[in-house]
Phi, psi and omega in degrees: 000325181298327178297318176301316185295319177300317181292315180300316180296313177301317180294323177291324177293318179292329178294316177299311178303317179299316178297318177296315181293321179298322173294320178289320177298318176303317180295313183298315180298319176295318173301311177300316177300319181291325176292309181302318180295319177298311183300316182293322175296317177299312182291326176294316182292319180296316178294324177293314179295326179290319179299316179296317175297316175301312177302313179298321179294319181292315179304308184298318184290321189255345185240319183272311182304307185296337178264007178286149179281131174261321179207167182210133174238107187063238178258005180257135180246153174255117178275157181303317183290330173293321179295316184289324173301314179296316176302322176294320176299311182294320176301314178295319179298314180298321177296318178297318180296321179298312183293323176299310182295323178291327176290318178300318178298320174294321183299318182273015175075025179065036182280351174091022181287332186244019183295321181291323179292316186294317182289324174299315180290326178298317180293324178296314181291330182277353179239104174308320183297311183298314180297315180295325181294307180301316180300314175300313175304312178297320173301311181294322171303318179297319178293322173296318178292319176297318179298316180292329180291318176297321181289336179262002187060034179269130180234164177230130181287159177302322179301316183295315183296318180296320182293316177302320178295321181297322179296316183292320179295317177295318178296329179293330180264002179077030181246171170243152178271168177305312175298326177289321180290323180293321182292323176298313176299313182296317178300321175293325176289316179300315179301314178300317185285328180291316181293335185280000000 
């Protein structure tokens, strides 16, 4: 029986100790919860601000910046996205020209026939500012020519456009089109007839 009494006394002492610990723990837990709440609020606000800045940057980069005006001729404007597309096109064309000139230089045994063209293209490709300036000048020239052609009622037929595209594609591959070949043969025949 004395064992039971001792256990009961131990239980009552431990219950009192638990109550005291529980009160202390409650205060500690409350402080921890308050600290965690403040920490979560701070981290949440920081993440929210970072997300807001990223969203603003994306909107600016992909919606506002591409529609900004780069140049204007009369009432026609050149937007930034049109300009950058044309810069990429011109850059690819210059790279193709560079490869073609380097190939021709190798075919002629490195005699330096194409050295100036190669160095000019390399300097243009190495300077983004120069490439952009040349592209912008080209776009402005195109707009001025279109405007003046419209003022003088000069038109180009679809057949002429198609033929010029064929010529440029053939020249890009180092070939000639049928009308170019015919013109060359005719010029040779005329020259032979004149010489005779």
